N, C-alpha and C positions, 0 to 999 in steps of 0.2 A: 261728279258730285262736288258741290262747293263746301268749303269749310264752314263750321259753325263757330261763332264766337259767343262767349258768355262773359258778362261783366259783373264784378263784385266790388264792394267797398270794404277795404280792410282798415280797421282802427288800431292805432297804437304804434305804427311804424314811424321811425324817426330818422333812419339813415340807410345807407346802401347795404349794410350788414343785415338790417331788417328785411330789405327786399330779397337778398340772397337766401335767407332762411325760408321765407314764404315761397320763393321760386323753387327751391330744392324740394320742399314737401309737396307742393301742388304738382310738380312735374312727375311725381311718382303715381299720381292717380291714373288708372288705366284709361287709355283712349286719348289723353291729352297730348297734343303734338307741340304746342307752343304756349309759353307763359310770359306775359308782360306784366310787370308790377312797378308801381311808382310810389315811393314813400311821400313824395311831395303832394300828390293828389289823392293818395289812398286807393288808387284804381288798381284792380287786378283783372286782367283780360286773359282768358284761356281760349285756345283755338283747338278744335277737334274735328274729326270727320263725322262722328256720331254724336248725338246728344250726350252730355256728360251729367252724371248724377250730382246734383247740387250739394247733397248732404256729404258726399265724398270730398268735394272741394272744400266745403266749410270745415269738415273735420281735419283736413290737411292744414288749413290755416290755423286752426286751434292747436294742432300738434306743433306748429312753428311758434306758438306763444302769442297769437293775436286773435282778434275776433273779426268776423266778416259777415256781410249780408249781400244777397243778390240784389243788383240794381236794375 
């Protein structure tokens, strides 16, 4: 089975520390295997084997102190 990638746009990140905060929170969402985040583009890409609950990812980003939307 191939991996599933989901892409989001995160608002408010300005540095590597911002990326780390988002990465740490999102990586705790069940089922997520890989998290890539860039403060320069605002992109958040999560990789999983099964479809991921968008609301759980968005809640994790909110917990990190930022806002996000599925792209």
